[in-house]
Structures are given as structure tokens and as C-alpha cells.
C-alpha positions as CSV (number, residue, x, y, z in Angstrom):
1,M,203.4,-13.0,-45.8
2,R,200.1,-11.2,-46.3
3,R,198.0,-10.8,-43.2
4,L,194.3,-11.4,-43.4
5,T,192.1,-8.9,-41.4
6,F,188.4,-9.4,-40.3
7,P,186.0,-6.6,-39.1
8,S,185.4,-6.7,-35.4
9,P,182.0,-7.8,-34.2
10,R,181.5,-4.4,-32.7
11,R,181.9,-2.7,-36.1
12,A,179.8,-5.3,-37.9
13,G,176.8,-4.8,-35.5
14,A,176.8,-1.1,-36.0
15,R,175.2,-1.4,-39.3
16,G,171.6,-1.7,-37.8
17,F,168.4,-2.1,-39.9
18,S,167.9,-0.5,-43.3
19,V,165.0,1.8,-44.0
20,V,163.4,-0.8,-46.1
21,E,163.6,-3.4,-43.4
22,L,162.1,-0.9,-40.9
23,M,159.2,-0.2,-43.3
24,V,158.6,-3.9,-43.9
25,A,158.6,-4.5,-40.1
26,V,156.1,-1.6,-39.4
27,T,153.9,-2.7,-42.3
28,V,153.7,-6.4,-41.0
29,G,153.0,-5.1,-37.5
30,M,150.2,-2.8,-38.6
31,L,148.7,-5.7,-40.5
32,A,148.9,-7.9,-37.6
33,I,147.2,-5.3,-35.4
34,M,144.5,-4.8,-38.0
35,F,143.7,-8.4,-38.3
36,A,143.7,-8.7,-34.5
37,T,141.4,-5.7,-34.1
38,R,139.0,-7.1,-36.6
39,L,139.0,-10.5,-35.0
40,I,138.1,-8.8,-31.6
41,V,135.5,-6.6,-33.1
42,N,133.8,-9.6,-34.9
43,S,134.0,-11.5,-31.7
44,E,132.3,-8.8,-29.7
45,Q,129.7,-8.4,-32.4
46,N,128.9,-12.1,-32.4
47,K,128.8,-12.0,-28.6
48,S,126.4,-9.1,-28.7
49,V,124.1,-10.9,-31.1
50,S,124.2,-14.1,-29.0
51,L,123.5,-12.3,-25.8
52,G,120.7,-10.3,-27.6
53,G,119.1,-13.6,-28.6
54,S,119.4,-14.9,-25.1
55,D,117.8,-11.7,-23.8
56,Q,115.0,-12.0,-26.3
57,M,114.3,-15.6,-25.2
58,Q,114.4,-14.9,-21.5
59,N,112.3,-11.8,-21.6
60,G,109.7,-13.2,-24.1
61,M,109.2,-16.4,-22.2
62,L,108.9,-14.6,-18.8
63,A,106.4,-12.2,-20.3
64,L,104.3,-15.0,-21.8
65,F,104.5,-17.1,-18.7
66,S,103.4,-14.3,-16.4
67,I,100.3,-13.5,-18.6
68,T,99.5,-17.1,-19.0
69,E,99.5,-17.8,-15.2
70,D,97.2,-14.8,-14.8
71,A,94.8,-15.9,-17.6
72,A,94.6,-19.4,-16.3
73,Q,92.8,-18.1,-13.1
74,A,90.7,-15.5,-14.8
75,G,87.0,-15.5,-14.1
76,W,86.9,-17.3,-10.7
77,G,83.9,-16.1,-8.9
78,M,82.6,-14.1,-11.9
79,N,81.5,-17.0,-14.1
80,D,77.8,-16.9,-13.3
81,D,75.7,-15.9,-16.2
82,L,74.3,-13.1,-14.0
83,V,77.8,-11.6,-13.3
84,A,80.0,-12.3,-16.3
85,G,80.1,-9.3,-18.5
86,C,77.8,-7.2,-16.5
87,N,78.4,-3.3,-16.7
88,T,79.7,-2.8,-13.2
89,I,79.7,0.4,-11.2
90,F,83.1,0.5,-9.7
91,S,85.3,2.9,-7.6
92,D,88.6,2.5,-5.8
93,T,90.2,4.9,-3.5
94,A,93.6,3.2,-4.3
95,G,93.2,4.3,-7.9
96,Y,92.6,1.2,-9.9
97,A,90.0,1.4,-12.7
98,L,88.2,-1.2,-14.7
99,A,88.8,-1.4,-18.4
100,A,86.3,0.4,-20.5
101,A,84.6,-1.4,-23.5
102,D,82.0,-0.6,-26.1
103,R,78.5,-2.1,-25.9
104,G,76.3,-1.1,-28.8
105,G,78.0,2.3,-29.0
106,V,77.8,2.9,-25.3
107,A,80.9,2.9,-23.0
108,V,80.7,0.2,-20.3
109,T,83.0,-1.3,-17.7
110,P,82.3,-5.0,-17.9
111,L,83.2,-7.4,-15.0
112,A,84.5,-10.3,-17.1
113,A,87.2,-12.9,-17.0
114,V,89.0,-11.1,-19.9
115,V,88.6,-7.7,-21.6
116,I,90.8,-6.8,-24.6
117,T,91.4,-3.3,-25.7
118,N,92.4,-3.6,-29.3
119,N,94.9,-1.2,-30.8
120,A,94.9,-2.3,-34.4
121,N,98.5,-3.0,-35.4
122,G,99.9,-1.5,-32.2
123,S,100.2,-3.1,-28.7
124,D,97.0,-4.2,-27.1
125,Q,95.8,-4.0,-23.5
126,I,94.6,-7.1,-21.7
127,S,92.5,-7.0,-18.5
128,L,92.2,-10.3,-16.5
129,N,89.9,-10.4,-13.6
130,T,89.7,-13.0,-10.8
131,G,88.0,-13.4,-7.4
132,S,89.2,-15.4,-4.5
133,S,86.1,-16.6,-2.6
134,P,86.2,-20.2,-1.4
135,T,82.6,-20.4,-2.1
136,G,83.2,-19.8,-5.9
137,V,80.0,-18.2,-7.1
138,G,78.0,-18.4,-3.9
139,S,75.2,-15.9,-3.7
140,V,72.2,-14.7,-1.8
141,K,69.0,-13.0,-2.8
142,V,68.2,-9.4,-2.1
143,S,65.2,-9.4,0.0
144,D,64.1,-5.7,0.2
145,N,64.1,-2.9,-2.4
146,Y,67.3,-1.0,-2.5
147,A,67.4,2.7,-3.6
148,G,70.5,4.0,-1.8
149,G,72.4,4.0,1.5
150,D,75.0,1.8,3.0
151,T,73.0,-1.3,4.0
152,L,71.3,-4.1,2.0
153,S,68.8,-6.6,3.2
154,I,69.3,-10.2,2.0
155,S,67.3,-13.4,2.2
156,T,69.7,-15.4,4.4
157,A,70.9,-14.6,7.8
158,A,74.7,-14.5,8.2
159,P,75.3,-16.3,4.9
160,F,78.3,-18.7,4.7
161,G,81.5,-17.1,3.5
162,F,80.4,-13.5,3.8
163,L,82.8,-11.7,6.1
164,K,84.1,-8.1,6.8
165,G,86.4,-7.0,4.2
166,D,85.0,-9.2,1.5
167,A,84.3,-7.7,-2.0
168,I,80.7,-8.2,-3.1
169,V,79.0,-7.5,-6.4
170,V,75.2,-6.9,-6.6
171,V,73.6,-8.0,-9.8
172,P,70.0,-7.7,-11.2
173,E,68.0,-10.8,-12.0
174,P,67.4,-11.5,-14.8
175,R,70.6,-9.8,-16.3
176,G,70.3,-6.6,-18.2
177,G,70.8,-3.8,-15.7
178,N,73.9,-2.4,-14.1
179,C,75.8,-4.3,-11.4
180,A,77.6,-2.6,-8.4
181,L,80.8,-3.7,-6.6
182,A,81.4,-2.8,-2.9
183,Q,83.2,-4.0,0.1
184,L,81.7,-5.3,3.4
185,S,82.6,-2.9,6.2
186,A,81.4,-5.2,8.9
187,D,80.4,-8.9,9.3
188,P,76.7,-9.6,8.3
189,L,74.3,-8.6,11.0
190,G,71.5,-11.0,10.6
191,T,70.2,-10.4,7.1
192,V,71.9,-7.0,6.7
193,L,75.0,-6.4,4.7
194,T,76.8,-3.1,5.4
195,F,79.2,-1.3,3.1
196,T,80.0,2.0,4.7
197,A,82.6,4.3,3.1
198,N,85.6,4.4,5.4
199,A,89.4,4.2,5.3
200,E,89.4,0.4,5.5
201,S,86.9,0.0,2.7
202,R,88.6,1.1,-0.6
203,Y,85.8,0.0,-2.9
204,N,82.9,1.8,-1.0
205,R,81.3,5.1,-1.9
206,N,78.0,6.8,-0.9
207,G,75.7,3.8,-1.8
208,L,76.0,1.3,-4.6
209,G,75.1,3.7,-7.4
210,A,72.2,1.6,-8.8
211,A,68.8,0.5,-7.6
212,F,67.8,-3.1,-7.0
213,T,64.4,-4.8,-6.6
214,A,63.5,-7.3,-3.9
215,N,63.8,-10.9,-5.1
216,L,65.0,-9.7,-8.5
217,A,68.8,-9.2,-7.5
218,R,71.5,-11.2,-6.1
219,V,74.7,-10.6,-4.1
220,Y,77.8,-12.5,-5.0
221,N,80.9,-12.8,-2.8
222,L,84.2,-12.3,-4.6
223,G,86.4,-13.1,-1.6
224,P,88.6,-10.9,0.6
225,A,89.0,-7.4,-1.2
226,R,92.8,-7.5,-0.5
227,S,93.1,-10.5,-2.9
228,L,90.6,-9.4,-5.5
229,A,92.9,-9.7,-8.6
230,L,91.9,-7.1,-11.2
231,H,94.9,-7.0,-13.6
232,T,95.7,-4.9,-16.7
233,W,98.7,-5.9,-18.9
234,S,100.1,-3.4,-21.4
235,V,103.4,-2.4,-23.1
236,Q,104.9,1.0,-22.7
237,N,108.3,2.2,-24.0
238,S,109.4,-1.3,-24.7
239,V,108.4,-2.6,-21.2
240,L,105.7,-5.0,-20.2
241,M,103.6,-3.3,-17.5
242,L,101.1,-4.4,-15.0
243,R,98.4,-2.5,-13.2
244,A,97.0,-4.5,-10.4
245,S,94.4,-4.0,-7.7
246,N,96.1,-6.3,-5.3
247,L,99.7,-5.2,-5.7
248,A,101.1,-2.3,-3.8
249,G,102.5,0.3,-6.0
250,A,100.7,-0.8,-9.1
251,M,97.2,0.2,-8.3
252,A,96.9,3.7,-9.6
253,A,99.7,3.4,-12.3
254,P,101.3,0.3,-14.0
255,S,104.5,-1.2,-12.8
256,T,107.4,-2.7,-14.7
257,V,107.4,-6.4,-15.1
258,V,109.7,-7.3,-18.1
259,E,111.9,-5.1,-20.2
260,G,112.6,-5.6,-23.9
261,I,109.0,-6.3,-24.9
262,V,107.8,-4.1,-27.8
263,A,104.3,-5.4,-28.4
264,L,101.5,-7.4,-26.8
265,K,98.7,-8.7,-29.0
266,A,95.5,-10.7,-28.1
267,Q,92.5,-12.2,-29.6
268,Y,89.2,-13.5,-28.3
269,G,88.4,-17.1,-28.9
270,F,84.6,-17.3,-29.2
271,A,82.4,-20.4,-28.9
272,S,79.2,-20.7,-31.0
273,G,75.9,-21.8,-29.7
274,A,74.4,-22.1,-26.3
275,F,76.5,-23.2,-23.4
276,N,76.5,-26.9,-22.8
277,P,77.8,-28.0,-19.4
278,A,78.6,-31.4,-20.8
279,T,80.9,-30.3,-23.6
280,G,81.9,-26.9,-22.3
281,L,83.1,-24.2,-24.6
282,Q,84.9,-24.8,-27.9
283,V,86.6,-22.1,-30.0
284,T,85.0,-21.7,-33.3
285,Q,86.2,-18.1,-34.2
286,W,89.2,-15.9,-33.4
287,S,88.7,-12.1,-33.4
288,N,90.7,-9.1,-32.5
289,T,87.7,-7.3,-31.3
290,M,84.4,-8.2,-29.6
291,V,81.8,-9.7,-31.8
292,N,78.0,-10.4,-31.5
293,A,78.7,-13.9,-30.3
294,D,75.4,-14.6,-28.7
295,G,73.3,-13.2,-31.5
296,D,71.4,-10.6,-29.4
297,A,70.8,-7.0,-30.4
298,A,74.1,-5.6,-29.1
299,T,77.8,-6.3,-29.8
300,G,79.7,-6.5,-26.6
301,S,76.8,-7.6,-24.4
302,A,77.2,-9.7,-21.3
303,G,76.3,-12.8,-23.3
304,D,79.2,-12.1,-25.7
305,Y,81.7,-12.2,-22.9
306,Q,80.2,-15.4,-21.7
307,Q,81.0,-17.0,-25.1
308,V,84.8,-16.4,-24.7
309,A,86.4,-19.8,-24.4
310,A,90.0,-18.9,-24.8
311,I,92.4,-16.1,-25.7
312,R,95.2,-16.1,-28.0
313,V,98.2,-14.0,-26.8
314,A,101.5,-13.0,-28.5
315,V,104.4,-11.0,-27.1
316,V,107.2,-9.6,-29.2
317,A,110.6,-9.3,-27.7
318,R,113.3,-7.2,-29.2
319,S,117.2,-7.5,-28.9
320,K,118.7,-5.2,-26.3
321,A,121.2,-3.6,-28.7
322,P,120.7,-2.5,-32.3
323,E,123.0,-3.8,-35.0
324,K,125.0,-1.3,-37.1
325,P,123.8,-0.2,-40.5
326,S,125.5,-1.5,-43.7
327,A,128.7,0.2,-44.6
328,T,127.6,0.3,-48.3
329,N,124.1,1.9,-48.2
330,G,123.8,2.9,-44.5
331,Q,120.6,0.8,-44.0
332,C,119.9,-1.8,-41.4
333,S,119.0,-5.3,-42.4
334,A,118.8,-7.2,-39.0
335,T,115.0,-7.3,-39.6
336,T,113.5,-6.7,-43.0
337,A,109.8,-7.3,-42.4
338,K,107.5,-6.6,-39.3
339,P,106.5,-9.7,-37.3
340,V,103.2,-11.4,-38.1
341,V,101.4,-13.1,-35.2
342,F,98.4,-15.5,-35.0
343,A,99.1,-16.8,-38.6
344,T,98.6,-20.4,-37.8
345,A,95.2,-22.1,-37.7
346,S,94.7,-23.4,-34.2
347,P,92.6,-25.5,-33.7
348,A,93.1,-26.8,-37.2
349,N,89.5,-26.2,-38.2
350,V,89.3,-22.6,-37.1
351,T,90.4,-19.9,-39.4
352,A,93.5,-17.9,-38.3
353,V,93.3,-14.1,-38.2
354,P,96.9,-13.0,-38.7
355,V,98.1,-9.6,-37.5
356,T,101.2,-7.7,-38.7
357,V,102.6,-6.0,-35.5
358,E,103.9,-2.5,-35.5
359,V,107.4,-2.8,-33.7
360,A,108.7,0.8,-34.2
361,Q,108.8,2.5,-30.8
362,P,107.8,6.2,-30.5
363,G,110.8,8.4,-29.9
364,D,113.3,5.8,-30.8
365,S,116.1,7.4,-33.0
366,V,117.1,4.0,-34.3
367,S,115.2,2.3,-37.1
368,W,113.2,-0.7,-36.1
369,K,115.1,-2.7,-38.8
370,C,118.3,-2.4,-36.8
371,Y,116.9,-4.8,-34.1
372,R,116.1,-8.4,-34.2
373,Y,112.7,-9.6,-32.9
374,R,111.3,-12.9,-31.5
375,V,107.6,-13.7,-31.2
376,F,106.1,-15.9,-28.5
377,E,102.6,-17.2,-28.8
378,T,100.2,-19.3,-26.8
379,I,96.5,-20.1,-26.5
380,I,95.1,-19.9,-23.0
381,P,91.7,-21.6,-22.2
382,I,89.5,-19.5,-20.0
383,R,88.8,-22.5,-17.8
384,N,86.5,-20.8,-15.3
385,A,84.1,-19.9,-18.1
386,G,83.2,-23.6,-18.2
387,W,82.5,-23.8,-14.5
388,R,79.0,-22.3,-14.3
389,P,76.6,-22.9,-11.5
390,T,73.1,-24.3,-12.0
391,W,70.6,-23.4,-9.3
392,E,66.9,-22.9,-8.9
393,S,65.2,-19.8,-7.6
């Protein structure tokens, strides 16, 4: 009988994988790794874009909210026709400086609710000024001629609300001359106001720097000097900055507020015609720069600042991380056109003045087209411009 033999399991298992089988397995594994890697990369890219959009939204809204809150209070205590827009002699030992402006070809420093320093298509600078006196625009008359020194005679003995440490502004009446800001270094002594230069009185110098005539000048109280809010908003190196007279560390140089902001733009909203207490101020014209709104001989006069009914503000936020250029042409296409702000007519019957914003940042090695941008806009009424006192001499 013939015996059947079978290979032992040990011998059969010794065959292993062929070269072809190994190559197929390696290829399949590499494909799997490639697809998994691409999936992870795409996921991270989508995550980066999503987080970038979230950063834009958060930074832009915070920036606009901060400026809006500031502008809503602007002009308190400075809204009298004699004060608003007056070229003000000002000094501060802490280092703050009023924004400069042009008035008929002459450089001035107006004390106004808002002063916009326009920078064409670049980022603007917005100065917002606010007093804090509980008396609003309470004032007293200058009773004697003033030509210099650290005291001033007024018509009222120990006027209500005037205390040591208060910031005051002396203005000519009628308007037209220079104003002067100082700080009371002592409580009023009878009818005498004192503004001696000392370590506690940061706004004082040797005298007021201007002459004033008896019964043709007034003194306005702007409230405690420590809370006098003279603020200047700007953008530097993709950061919204604030320089403020009442914030420690931000008086002489601006301080960081919000990152990821590449542009700040603003426009004046002018009202036409004479001020009517019954109807207030209504915007009839938007302008990037100061105009001759009151129709007098000079553009940028005090009367022009008193015609500002609102401001239009836009901030442009940028994504934190740039997107990669195209693999085919090496060009970025995250953004193909620079943002345009103020393009919508608002109010509907007022012509819009659109502005194309320059978002390329100096010294940035990455093209501006590699980033995504989001624009935030608002209109802020200068509400204190409509609260003007009426009084008789």
C-alpha cells in the first residue's frame, strides 16, 4: 500500500511573504499614512482659519466697543460755544499732548470733543476729550485784567464746584482768542483762583501763557484733573494703542489695548446751519478732514468743531496667522482686494464717502494678501455737542 505524506506545519510556515506581497503591504501602508497626514493637515488648516476668524471677531468688536464708549462721553464740560474748538495753551509734566490741527494754515491745539488726524488711506488718529465736572459747563467771569502770574481774579467768591486739584480752562469772550488750561493748586480764596506750578499740579507752568481782559473772559471748571480724560487712539504695528491723560503708564506714550488691528479710520459728521436747541445737530455731510462747516473765513475754526454732530469709525482686524501661498503660482489669495470702509449711505439721505484702507504693514515680510480681514463700523453721536448752555451776561 502506498503511504500518503503531508508537509509538516513547521515546514509550510517557513515560506513567509514574497517580495511582491511585501511591496504591496508597504505601498498600502504609505498610502494610508499619506491620507492620514493630509487629513490632519487639512484639519489643522481649517482649525487655524476658524480660530483666525474668531480672533478677528473678538479683537475687532473689543476695539470698536472701547472707542465707542469713549466717544459717547466726549465733550462733557467742553460743549459751551466759547470752549469747544478753542486753540488751547496746554502743558503737562506727565507728558500728554493735545492733538495738533490746522486752522487756516496755522497749527493749533483745539480743545474739542473730537479731533481726527487724517492719514489718507493709512490709519487715522482719533482724539476724544472729556471733562468730569458735576457742574457741566459751570463758569465764572474774570473780574480783573490778567497779564501773567499764578493768580486770577473772578467775579464770584468761592464759586460752587471749584476746588483744589480741579482743571480749569480760561477762555476769551467773545471767542476768537487763545484759551489756557491750568490746575487749581488751592481752594478758591475769596475771588482769587491760584494755579501755582508745583509737583502736585501737573498742568501748571509760569502763568497761563495768554492775556485776558476783565469782564471779557470766563473760567470753566473741567472737574478733578486726575479724571480729565484726554484720550488719543491710534494703530501701531497691528496694535490698537491708547494715549491717555488719566491712565498711569499711558500719558507720555501710548499703551497697548487690542492686538490684531491693522487700521483705524474715522470721519467727521457735520451738521449744517445754526445750532437749534430744539432739534439738536443732524448729520448732513461726512468728511475725512475738517471742512468750513460754519461758513466763516477759516477752515478748522472753533465754529467748525461745534458743527460736528457725530463721527463714523471703522476698525480693520486681521487674522493672526497668514495662509500659505498657492502651490501653483506661489501667490496668496486669502484676500484679493483691500477693504473699503464707509461705503454705505447712513443716514440714507447723506452721501457716503468711501475709503479704501491700506492694510499692508511696514516691515511685514508676508504679503497682505495672505491674511484675512474683517471690517467693523459704527456711527457715534457726539451727544454732548447738543447740550449747550444758554446764559445771559
